[in-house]
C-alpha positions as a printed Julia matrix, in Angstrom:
403×3 Matrix{Float64}:
 -14.5    20.5   -16.1
 -11.27   22.23  -15.21
  -8.36   20.0   -14.24
  -8.23   19.5   -10.49
  -5.1    18.48   -8.56
  -5.29   15.36   -6.42
  -2.44   16.19   -4.02
   0.54   18.5    -3.75
   4.26   18.42   -3.09
   5.08   21.14   -0.55
   8.6    20.14    0.4
  11.61   19.08   -1.65
  15.15   18.31   -0.55
  18.14   17.08   -2.52
  21.65   15.92   -1.68
  24.76   15.09   -3.7
  27.97   13.12   -3.29
  31.13   12.61   -5.33
  34.47   10.84   -5.13
  35.8    13.92   -3.32
  32.77   14.2    -1.03
  31.65   10.64   -0.3
  28.29   10.01    1.31
  26.51    6.69    1.56
  22.82    6.24    0.64
  21.65    6.72    4.22
  23.57    9.97    4.61
  22.13   11.24    1.32
  18.58   10.21    2.29
  18.81   11.9     5.69
  20.22   15.12    4.24
  17.53   15.26    1.57
  14.78   14.46    4.07
  15.74   17.21    6.49
  15.85   19.58    3.53
  12.36   18.53    2.43
  10.93   18.83    5.95
  12.38   22.31    6.37
  11.09   23.31    2.94
   7.61   22.05    3.85
   7.64   23.6     7.29
   6.72   20.34    9.04
   8.47   18.2    11.61
   9.4    14.57   11.21
   6.8    13.67   13.87
   4.09   14.87   11.48
   4.98   12.35    8.75
   2.35    9.62    8.62
   3.87    7.33    5.98
   7.16    6.84    4.15
   7.62    5.29    0.72
  10.86    4.55   -1.09
  11.8     2.74   -4.23
  13.74   -0.49   -3.95
  16.83   -0.62   -1.75
  19.84    1.29   -3.11
  22.45   -0.67   -5.06
  25.02    0.74   -2.66
  23.07   -0.5     0.38
  21.14   -3.63   -0.47
  19.74   -4.34    2.98
  16.18   -5.59    2.66
  13.33   -3.53    4.1
  15.4    -0.42    3.47
  12.44    1.88    4.11
  12.13    0.39    7.6
  15.85    0.82    8.2
  15.5     4.46    7.17
  12.66    5.33    9.55
  14.54    3.53   12.33
  17.66    5.58   11.62
  15.53    8.74   11.64
  13.74    7.71   14.84
  10.54    8.43   12.96
   7.75    5.92   13.67
   4.98    6.02   11.05
   1.69    4.25   10.38
   2.99    2.74    7.15
   6.27    2.46    5.31
   7.19    0.39    2.29
   9.42    0.0    -0.74
   7.61    0.21   -4.06
   9.59   -2.0    -6.35
   8.5    -1.93   -9.97
  12.21   -1.64  -10.63
  13.02    2.07  -10.91
   9.46    2.96  -11.9
   8.3     2.14   -8.39
   9.87    5.31   -7.05
   7.93    7.41   -9.57
   4.74    5.65   -8.49
   5.28    6.46   -4.8
   3.64    9.84   -5.46
   0.51    7.97   -6.58
   0.38    5.85   -3.43
   0.97    8.93   -1.27
  -1.84   10.77   -3.06
  -4.21    7.86   -2.57
  -3.5     7.65    1.17
  -4.1    11.37    1.53
  -7.35   11.2    -0.49
  -8.57    8.34    1.68
  -7.93   10.34    4.83
  -5.31    7.88    6.04
  -2.44   10.37    6.01
  -1.86   14.1     6.14
   1.82   14.17    5.23
   3.65   11.46    3.3
   7.39   11.35    2.64
   8.66    9.86   -0.63
  12.42    9.48   -0.95
  15.28    7.7    -2.65
  19.07    7.8    -2.62
  22.01    5.88   -4.02
  25.73    6.2    -4.64
  26.58    3.12   -6.67
  29.96    4.04   -8.11
  31.2     5.25   -4.73
  30.65    1.93   -2.97
  30.04   -0.84   -5.52
  31.96   -2.32   -8.46
  28.94   -1.94  -10.7
  30.75   -3.2   -13.79
  31.53   -6.49  -12.07
  27.85   -6.96  -11.26
  26.98   -7.38  -14.94
  23.26   -7.83  -15.55
  22.54  -10.1   -12.61
  19.8    -7.82  -11.3
  17.94   -7.61  -14.6
  18.59  -10.85  -16.49
  16.91  -14.24  -16.23
  19.17  -16.52  -14.15
  18.17  -19.63  -16.13
  17.82  -18.43  -19.73
  19.91  -15.24  -19.98
  22.67  -15.12  -17.35
  24.45  -18.23  -18.75
  25.17  -16.24  -21.93
  26.92  -13.47  -19.99
  24.79  -10.46  -20.94
  25.49   -6.94  -19.78
  22.77   -4.36  -19.24
  23.84   -2.47  -22.41
  23.72   -5.68  -24.46
  20.15   -6.36  -23.35
  19.03   -2.85  -24.21
  20.91   -3.1   -27.5
  18.57   -5.89  -28.58
  15.66   -3.47  -28.34
  17.7    -0.84  -30.19
  18.41   -3.24  -33.05
  14.74   -4.1   -33.39
  13.76   -0.43  -33.27
  16.27    0.35  -36.03
  14.92   -2.53  -38.11
  11.26   -1.58  -37.8
  11.47    2.19  -38.17
  14.67    2.97  -40.07
  16.34    4.79  -37.19
  20.13    5.09  -37.45
  23.09    5.57  -35.13
  23.38    9.13  -36.41
  19.84    9.77  -35.19
  20.76    8.58  -31.72
  23.72   10.93  -31.74
  21.23   13.81  -31.79
  19.77   12.59  -28.49
  23.21   12.52  -26.84
  24.0    15.99  -28.17
  20.71   17.45  -26.89
  21.12   16.05  -23.39
  24.76   17.08  -23.15
  23.87   20.7   -23.93
  21.78   20.77  -20.77
  24.32   18.83  -18.68
  27.22   21.16  -19.51
  25.76   23.8   -17.21
  24.7    21.59  -14.31
  27.1    21.47  -11.33
  26.34   17.81  -10.53
  26.1    16.33  -14.04
  28.56   13.47  -14.48
  29.42   14.36  -18.09
  29.47   18.15  -17.69
  33.28   18.2   -17.75
  33.35   16.95  -21.34
  31.72   20.09  -22.7
  29.69   20.3   -25.88
  29.72   17.4   -28.31
  28.76   16.92  -31.94
  27.84   14.01  -34.18
  31.43   13.31  -35.1
  32.43   12.94  -31.47
  29.49   10.67  -30.68
  30.1     8.5   -33.75
  33.81    8.24  -32.98
  33.17    6.85  -29.5
  33.61    3.07  -29.25
  30.78    0.57  -29.23
  29.6    -0.63  -25.85
  27.02   -2.99  -27.34
  26.18   -2.61  -31.03
  24.54   -0.31  -32.09
  25.08    1.65  -28.86
  28.26    3.72  -28.62
  29.71    5.13  -25.42
  28.08    8.54  -25.82
  24.73    6.8   -26.34
  24.94    5.16  -22.9
  24.33    6.56  -19.46
  27.17    6.62  -16.98
  27.28    6.21  -13.22
  27.25    9.58  -11.53
  28.43   10.05   -7.96
  25.58    9.91   -5.47
  22.21   11.62   -5.14
  19.33   11.75   -2.72
  15.94   13.31   -3.0
  12.92   13.6    -0.73
   9.41   14.96   -1.3
   6.71   15.83    1.23
   3.25   15.18   -0.2
   0.04   16.51    1.34
  -3.51   17.55    0.5
  -4.43   20.36   -1.85
  -6.03   22.18    1.07
  -2.79   22.14    3.08
  -0.85   23.2     0.0
  -2.8    26.45   -0.27
  -0.9    27.63    2.81
   2.49   26.48    1.5
   5.08   28.81    0.01
   5.92   26.91   -3.19
   3.45   24.09   -3.8
   3.68   21.87   -6.85
   0.39   20.15   -7.56
  -0.04   16.52   -8.59
  -2.51   16.61  -11.48
  -2.43   12.98  -12.54
  -0.47    9.76  -12.45
  -0.36    6.3   -13.97
   1.71    3.15  -13.9
   1.97   -0.27  -15.49
   4.18   -3.33  -15.35
   4.22   -6.07  -17.97
   7.04   -8.56  -17.31
  10.39   -9.06  -15.61
  13.07  -10.27  -18.04
  13.57   -9.45  -21.72
  12.97  -13.05  -22.74
   9.67  -12.88  -20.81
   8.71   -9.91  -22.94
   9.3   -11.88  -26.12
   7.0   -14.59  -24.75
   4.23  -12.07  -24.09
   1.48  -12.79  -26.61
  -1.45  -10.9   -25.15
  -1.85   -7.91  -22.85
  -4.69   -5.84  -21.41
  -2.92   -2.64  -22.46
  -3.63   -1.71  -26.12
  -0.79    0.83  -26.13
   1.74   -1.99  -26.22
   0.97   -2.61  -29.89
   1.02   -5.94  -31.69
   2.83   -8.52  -29.58
   5.49   -9.69  -29.29
   7.62   -6.58  -29.74
  10.52   -4.7   -28.15
   9.55   -1.25  -29.4
   6.71   -0.36  -27.01
   6.91   -0.06  -23.23
   4.55    0.01  -20.26
   4.98    3.8   -20.28
   2.3     3.91  -22.99
  -0.33    2.67  -20.53
   1.04    4.76  -17.66
   0.84    7.85  -19.85
  -2.74    7.1   -20.88
  -3.78    6.89  -17.23
  -1.93   10.05  -16.22
  -3.33   12.26  -18.99
  -6.86   10.94  -18.46
  -6.65   11.64  -14.74
  -5.15   15.1   -15.2
  -7.67   16.19  -17.81
  -4.81   17.73  -19.77
  -3.55   17.3   -23.3
  -0.03   16.93  -24.62
   0.06   20.59  -25.66
  -0.5    21.52  -22.02
   2.87   20.02  -21.03
   5.68   22.59  -20.87
   8.56   20.3   -19.88
   9.44   16.61  -19.58
  11.9    14.68  -17.44
  12.17   11.15  -18.82
  14.17    7.96  -18.3
  16.73    7.7   -21.09
  19.48    5.36  -19.94
  20.36    4.56  -23.57
  19.81    6.98  -26.44
  17.29    4.87  -28.36
  14.98    4.98  -25.33
  14.44    8.73  -25.89
  12.36    8.41  -29.09
  10.67    5.25  -27.81
   9.6     6.99  -24.59
   8.45   10.11  -26.46
   6.29    7.89  -28.64
   4.89    5.93  -25.72
   4.08    9.18  -23.92
   2.07   10.24  -26.96
   4.22   13.17  -28.08
   4.93   11.46  -31.42
   3.65    8.59  -33.53
   5.55    5.31  -33.29
   8.8     5.61  -35.23
   8.62    9.43  -35.26
   9.93   10.26  -31.79
  13.4    11.06  -33.07
  11.98   14.08  -34.92
  11.44   15.81  -31.57
  15.22   15.76  -31.11
  16.06   16.48  -34.77
  13.93   19.64  -34.63
  15.5    20.88  -31.39
  12.22   20.78  -29.49
  13.88   19.42  -26.32
  16.32   22.34  -26.09
  16.31   25.57  -24.13
  14.18   27.38  -26.72
  12.09   24.37  -27.69
   8.42   23.82  -26.95
   9.19   20.68  -24.9
  12.41   21.17  -22.91
  13.43   17.69  -21.83
  15.94   16.29  -19.35
  17.06   19.74  -18.34
  19.76   18.47  -15.99
  21.23   16.35  -18.8
  18.98   13.39  -18.07
  20.19    9.93  -17.27
  22.46   10.03  -20.33
  24.56   12.99  -19.19
  23.57   13.81  -15.62
  24.2    10.15  -14.93
  22.61    7.32  -13.02
  23.88    7.3    -9.43
  21.86    4.12   -9.05
  18.25    3.53   -8.18
  17.92    7.23   -7.25
  17.84    8.31  -10.91
  14.03    8.45  -10.98
  14.07   10.76   -7.97
  16.63   12.94   -9.73
  13.99   13.51  -12.42
  11.46   14.69   -9.81
  13.99   16.98   -8.17
  14.85   18.56  -11.51
  11.19   18.99  -12.48
  10.31   20.68   -9.19
  13.37   22.95   -9.27
  12.47   24.07  -12.8
   8.79   24.61  -11.94
   9.84   26.72   -8.93
  12.37   28.71  -10.94
  15.26   27.31   -8.86
  17.28   25.45  -11.48
  20.84   24.52  -10.53
  21.8    24.54  -14.2
  20.15   26.0   -17.29
  16.49   26.96  -17.3
  14.22   26.95  -20.36
  13.77   30.34  -21.99
  10.12   30.2   -20.96
   9.5    29.14  -17.37
   7.38   25.98  -17.31
   4.08   25.76  -15.48
   3.52   22.05  -16.09
   5.92   19.14  -16.17
   5.68   15.47  -16.96
   7.95   13.06  -15.07
   8.32    9.58  -16.53
  10.14    6.78  -14.79
  11.04    3.38  -16.17
  12.54    0.27  -14.72
  13.95   -3.1   -15.67
  14.29   -4.37  -19.21
  11.38   -2.35  -20.65
   9.45   -3.89  -17.77
   7.64   -1.07  -15.99
   6.69    2.55  -16.44
   5.18    5.31  -14.33
   4.13    8.85  -15.23
   3.3    11.84  -13.04
   1.99   15.18  -14.27
   2.83   18.21  -12.11
   1.72   21.83  -12.2
   2.39   25.07  -10.33
  -1.27   26.02  -10.76
  -4.18   24.49   -8.9
């Protein structure tokens, strides 16, 4: 059987903010939404359902999706926040596709925005959103220190070094240098010496191995049926998707002794993530193999997550993901261009909108409308992977320009 799409994205809108051009999450969401509606050629009255990820860090009002449709004066049959941490946003495409397949919606809007550094003292927040209030918060962890625990274990089990992680930072920065909205673009090209000279944030993670906050972003996608997409100007087809969630806090993960997902390996461990199961589902649904994927946009908030995610996606055996970066395969001339806007490491994390940034970049590249560099060979398929929490959740979507 030939792979068959399950739905299609026919409208995409994006919006950006900076210290010189401040916009709050609602402004970004509205701007992106009107862009997506215009791109799709539909009116807001035609939207049947709206899904967002969790409420933006810069606007933590509960039921944010309801606040958004109220602001837009856009009544719908269903709206909700999908909150598997950041991975929930990536999974909104799955829920939209399922509603459309069930005949419960014709057009579904998926969106997210945030502008954390413009409105919130994110450093002062520490790890309160992602650490156990009883067993972890009393020790004063930061988000980097929690991720560093996984990095240390990964180093121990597979012999990865800090120098290896420098290659990830270098690869992402080469993409970011040419992107007008990348937070680290102004620093230009880097090398191993520069990465290794940057100070530790949480051993073994140095500054260049850590994501930074990056202004503000908003993105919106209009999802519809494959039949409707045939009449659209620039459809991007949803070939498959998958998601999984395994725990909440890092200490919970270390207490996990059994799991229904074999891709998580022998438990307990900190070197496998729920992305392994999400990837299995997505590839099975799409009927595609790893060699069919031309490009990847993945969630690398800290450099050691790059090889771990590549392994969990199935592009490399466990412990071998770093070779994809060593061999230059993620670069402009590589066979798997990855994080082509600089990724979370160099494009930045404006907040909870970072998973939407990955979708926006994937769709721009598939359409041949990159804001920054484009791969030497235009991609026809793209994999978008989103993660959330302390290795807690993962979601994967496979997109294609061909139906």
